[in-house]
C-alpha positions, 0 to 999 in steps of 0.5 A, a space after each residue: 516571526 517573519 510575516 511573508 505568506 510564503 514563509 509563515 506556514 513553515 515558521 508555524 510548523 516549525 514552532 509546532 514541531 519543537 513543541 512535539 518534540 518537547 512533549 508539549 503535545 503527547 503522542 496520540 494527543 489532538 492538536 488545536 483546531 484549524 480555528 484555534 491555531 489560526 487565532 493563536 498564531 494570528 494567520 489565516 485558516 488556509 495558512 493554518 491548514 498548510 502548516 498541518 499538511 506540512 507536518 503531516 508530510 513530515 510524518 509528525 501528525 495524523 489526520 482523523 476524519 471528522 476529529 482533527 489532527 493528532 500527534 502520530 505514534 511514530 514520533 515517540 517510537 521511532 527508535 523501535 522502527 527499522 532503518 531504511 533498507 540497503 539492498 544490492 546495487 545492481 540489477 539482478 534476476 529474481 531467484 528462488 521463485 519455486 520456494 513461493 510455491 512451496 510456501 503456499 503449499 505449506 500454508 494450506 495445512 488445516 487449522 492454521 492461523 495466519 498472521 500475514 501469510 497472505 494480505 487479505 482484508 478481515 472478512 467481517 469488514 467486507 460489506 458482503 451482504 450489501 453487495 449480495 443484495 445489489 447483485 441479486 437485484 441485477 441478476 433479477 432485472 437482467 437475466 440474459 446479461 451474461 449472454 453478451 461479452 460487453 465492452 472488453 474495456 469493462 462496463 461503462 458505468 463501473 469505469 465512470 465510478 472508478 474515475 470518480 474515486 480516482 479524484 479522491 487521490 487527486 487524480 482526474 482521468 476520463 472514463 475512456 482512459 480506464 481499462 478494467 482488469 482482473 485485479 491489481 496484480 494483472 494491471 501491473 503484469 499488463 503495464 510491464 508487458 507493455 513497457 518492457 521486454 526480457 532482459 530489461 531492467 526495472 527499479 522497484 522498492 526493497 522490500 517489495 510486494 510479495 508478488 512483484 519478484 515473480 511477476 518479473 521473474 515470469 517476464 524475464 526482467 531484472 529487478 534493481 532494488 532501491 533502498 526504502 524507508 519504513 516511514 517515507 518510502 523509496 529513498 529518492 536520492 538513491 533512486 536518482 543515482 540509480 537511474 543515472 547508472 544503469 538503463 532502466 525500462 520502467 519504475 514500479 512503486 507503491 507510493 502510498 501505504 506500500 505493502 509490506 512497510 506500510 510506508 507513504 511517500 510525503 507529497 513533495 517526494 512524490 512530486 519529485 519522483 514523478 518529475 524525475 522519471 518524466 525528465 529521464 524518459 522512464 514510466 512510472 507504474 503506480 500500485 495504489 491498491 492500499 491507498 484508500 486505507 491510509 490512516 490519514 484523511 483525507 487520504 494522501 494524493 497519489 503520485 499520479 496526481 503530480 503527473 504532468 507529462 502523462 508518464 504515470 501508469 495508475 493501478 488499483 483495485 477494489 480487493 482491499 476493501 471488498 475482498 480479493 474475490 471481486 477480481 476487479 482492478 483497473 489501469 489508467 492508461 493515458 498514452 499507453 491505452 491502445 497498447 494496454 487495451 490490446 493486450 488486455 483483450 488477448 490475455 484476458 479475453 474480450 468478455 467480463 463478469 457482466 452481473 459483477 461490474 454492474 453491481 459494483 458500479 451501483 455500490 460505488 455510485 451509492 457511496 457503499 465503497 467510501 462507507 466501507 473503506 472508512 469503517 475498515 480504515 478506523 478498525 485497522 488503525 486500531 488493530 495494527 496499533 495493538 499488534 505493534 504493541 504486543 510484538 514489542 512486548 513479546 519478541 526478543 530485545 532488538 526487535 524493530 517494528 514498522 509504524 504503518 501509515 495505512 493498511 493491515 500489515 507490519 514489517 518485523 526485523 528480528 535480531 540478526 541471529 535469528 533464521 526466519 525460516 527456522 522460526 516459521 518451521 517451529 511456528 508451524 508445529 504450533 499451527 501459526 503461520 506468517 510470511 517470512 522476509 525473503 518472499 519480499 525481495 528478488 534477491 532473497 535479501 530479508 533472512 531475519 524479517 517478517 510480515 505480520 497482518 492484522 486482516 483475515 478471520 480470527 478473534 484478538 484473543 487467538 492473535 494475542 496468544 499467537 504473537 505472544 507464541 512467536 515472541 517466545 519461539 524467537 527468543 528461544 532462537 535469539 538464545 
């Protein structure tokens, strides 16, 4: 073995890769501890850690808090995962946006069991009581607080806590660079308004987050969909070719735990995308709304962590852990701070919910958010795995399902003979709903795909029954 330190961890990682491929280490099995690995290969602990992290980047291992490294399920089940997407290679204005409104109306029927109609966190995992106690205390101590507008960029204490939370993602910014918003989607909208004008082109993942096509449509922006892999995220080579062929005003990506795929880009890919876009003068808008729910611990670095040129606008929120009703997101604005701060003040008013911001600042400072995120992540990892197994058990042969790196969503690709609209119509007759794949593309590209979610409030028995029902309906349509 070459003892050169630069290559040593790669050689160790290759030996472990071979062992995993040969089933010496089975799916779900715990790998040797760092100390054991270091002793076995006569290497330092730092080199052992580098080897494991390289295998994480390759999608072979997953880190679990206070437990160690484990062989990922995707290693054995890669054949049941969807292939990389192949969207149109030209910019397009979003189409059929009215269907989104019609879909929302359909999903309001009484008694509907939602399997991903919206990607909401499970209510039982939201620390509502703890937050309520803090909020009540703030209200008692500062009863007259709502009578003042407060600083328009958000409560200073909350901005401090947000900056500290961002450090977990490898991002270090000043609280003064943070603008608090009414959620991550509001953050993305502000960034796009500042960076692009009607008629401009924005590069996005495909499939993308369900609200992004609507956002682009409202702003009059064209979407350039980039092929995206369900495990490793956006195809970096395809993105490079796209920005060489087309004038792109901005790039909107979710590099960690992307919705709906659950994909997370390897660290090397994040670094390459950040450097590539900076070199091309194209700003990157990073959506990190689900990053704190990564199944890997410590959570992966955000793309912003590799930003040496102040070219990444980082957007996130507390909604996926503390519930969408909090309506608190933020932007790490960097050199665009003045433009974003001004626009935020004009569009969202100069006021903010004073009691809520004070309470959330206290909750974050006391470690409540970190504990809630950790507890929720452990539950979602189990639920997603169980839901995935049931989909593969009950759905027709040829069904492909993602194996997410975090969050609570599954992306399902059905045999191409199945019309997902007809499947949804039949499912609604049984009071079961899901999000059809067309909603996740501005060009209506995913007509035999759907997103399922294990968030929301339901028992596993009801969820299992609904999956079996959907699978049976899909088999009927498959013929």
